[in-house]
C-alpha positions in Angstrom: 110.3 108.2 69.8 112.4 105.2 71.3 111.8 101.8 71.0 112.0 100.2 74.4 112.5 96.4 72.8 115.0 98.1 70.3 117.3 99.0 72.3 117.2 95.7 74.5 121.1 94.1 75.8 122.6 97.1 75.4 124.2 99.3 77.6 121.8 101.8 79.6 124.5 103.3 82.0 127.9 103.7 82.0 129.3 104.5 85.8 133.7 104.9 86.3 135.2 104.9 89.4 138.8 105.2 90.7 140.6 106.1 93.9 143.6 109.0 93.9 144.8 108.9 97.3 142.2 109.3 99.8 139.5 110.5 97.5 136.9 108.4 95.3 136.1 109.8 92.0 133.0 108.8 90.5 131.4 109.3 86.5 128.1 108.7 84.9 126.6 108.8 82.2 123.1 107.7 81.2 122.9 106.5 77.6 120.8 109.3 75.0 118.1 106.2 74.1 117.6 105.9 77.6 117.0 109.5 78.5 114.5 109.8 75.5 113.6 106.8 76.7 112.4 107.9 80.5 111.4 111.4 79.0 108.7 109.9 76.8 107.4 107.8 79.8 106.9 110.9 81.5 104.9 112.6 79.3 102.9 109.5 78.6 102.3 109.3 82.6 101.6 112.8 82.4 98.8 113.0 79.6 97.1 109.7 81.6 96.7 111.1 84.6 93.6 112.0 85.4 93.1 116.0 85.9 91.0 115.6 89.4 93.4 113.4 90.2 96.5 115.9 89.9 94.5 118.4 92.2 93.0 116.3 94.5 94.6 115.9 98.1 93.3 114.0 101.2 90.9 115.6 103.4 91.8 116.1 106.9 91.9 113.2 109.7 89.1 113.7 111.9 89.9 112.6 115.9 86.4 110.6 115.5 87.4 109.2 112.1 90.8 107.9 113.1 89.7 106.4 116.5 86.9 104.4 115.3 89.4 103.0 112.8 92.0 102.6 115.0 89.9 101.0 117.5 88.5 98.3 114.7 92.2 97.6 113.9 93.3 96.8 117.5 90.7 94.1 117.7 92.0 92.5 114.3 94.1 89.4 115.1 96.5 90.1 112.0 96.9 93.7 113.2 97.9 93.1 116.5 100.3 89.7 115.3 101.5 92.1 112.8 105.3 93.4 113.3 106.0 95.6 110.8 104.5 98.5 109.2 103.6 97.2 105.9 102.2 94.1 107.2 100.0 96.4 109.2 99.2 98.8 106.0 98.4 95.0 104.0 95.6 94.6 107.0 94.4 98.1 106.9 93.8 98.4 103.4 92.3 94.5 103.3 89.8 96.0 106.2 89.9 99.4 104.5 90.0 99.9 100.9 88.6 103.2 100.5 91.4 104.5 103.0 94.2 103.6 99.2 95.7 106.9 98.0 98.5 107.6 95.7 99.6 110.3 97.8 101.3 108.7 101.0 102.8 106.0 100.3 99.5 103.9 99.2 97.3 104.9 102.5 95.2 108.4 102.4 95.9 110.6 105.5 93.2 108.9 107.7 94.7 105.5 106.8 97.7 106.5 107.7 96.7 108.7 111.1 94.6 105.7 112.1 97.3 103.3 111.2 99.6 105.0 113.5 96.8 105.5 116.4 96.2 101.7 116.0 99.7 100.8 116.6 100.5 102.7 119.4 97.7 101.6 120.9 98.8 97.5 120.4 102.2 98.2 121.3 100.7 99.9 124.6 98.4 97.1 125.1 101.3 94.5 124.9 104.0 96.1 127.0 101.6 96.5 129.8 100.7 92.7 129.2 104.0 91.7 129.1 104.8 93.7 131.7 102.2 92.0 134.1 103.8 88.3 132.7 106.9 89.7 134.1 106.0 90.3 137.1 104.7 87.2 137.4 107.1 84.7 135.3 107.2 81.8 138.0 103.6 81.5 137.9 103.3 82.1 134.5 106.1 79.2 134.2 104.4 77.4 136.6 100.9 77.5 134.1 102.9 76.9 130.9 104.3 73.0 132.7 100.7 73.0 133.6 99.2 72.6 130.3 102.4 70.6 128.7 103.1 73.1 126.5 106.8 72.3 125.9 105.5 68.3 126.5 106.6 67.5 122.7 109.0 70.3 122.5 112.8 68.7 122.3 115.4 71.6 121.2 115.5 74.8 122.8 113.8 76.2 119.2 110.9 74.3 119.9 110.7 75.2 123.2 111.4 79.1 122.3 108.8 78.6 119.5 106.2 77.1 122.3 106.3 79.4 125.2 106.4 82.1 122.2 103.2 80.8 121.0 101.6 80.5 125.2 102.8 84.0 126.1 100.9 85.0 122.5 98.0 83.3 123.1 97.9 83.8 126.9 98.1 88.1 126.2 95.7 88.0 123.4 97.4 87.8 120.2 100.1 90.2 121.0 103.8 88.4 120.1 105.9 88.6 122.9 109.5 90.7 122.2 112.6 87.9 122.2 113.9 89.8 125.3 110.6 88.0 126.9 110.9 85.0 125.3 114.4 84.4 126.6 113.8 85.5 130.3 110.9 83.2 129.8 112.8 80.4 128.9 115.7 81.1 131.4 112.6 80.5 134.3 113.7 77.2 136.2 110.3 75.5 136.0 111.0 75.7 132.3 114.1 74.0 132.6 114.4 70.4 130.2 114.8 67.4 132.6 118.0 65.9 132.8 
């Protein structure tokens, strides 16, 4: 049995690379102790894995379950505001911890399917909201001016941030795209007075 602590500070892998003409050659070797340690860890993991988990597979998702969870997720501000899959998955697992699984990047099949469905619904709702805003951008700009959205914003970055927050609030919590913020920012009514 290899003790990992005894090997601390020793070389685990050697990689050599060189170019001969236009061809890159590479050679790689792991230390014997490293190979033995990896093998031991694999054995320990196999021995300690419960048998029912080895054979367990996620049951298929039903459309009703997917719809129920997706409807719940799309109503959550944190899910609507999430721009990355990992953020959406964290919200999903916070709301439905029972959907955690080792099989599909931390989500059960139902969790994955419901998360994808909810993300698609949120994207569609955001698209509809911002299409409406784009069609009436001058009116939206006047509303922002009337509410004093830019009153405290003195820099371009602060003005964009204020407009982003205004549009997000006005849309029901759907974050605007960068393109929409730039389009909104360029409205004449929102130009900084000189």
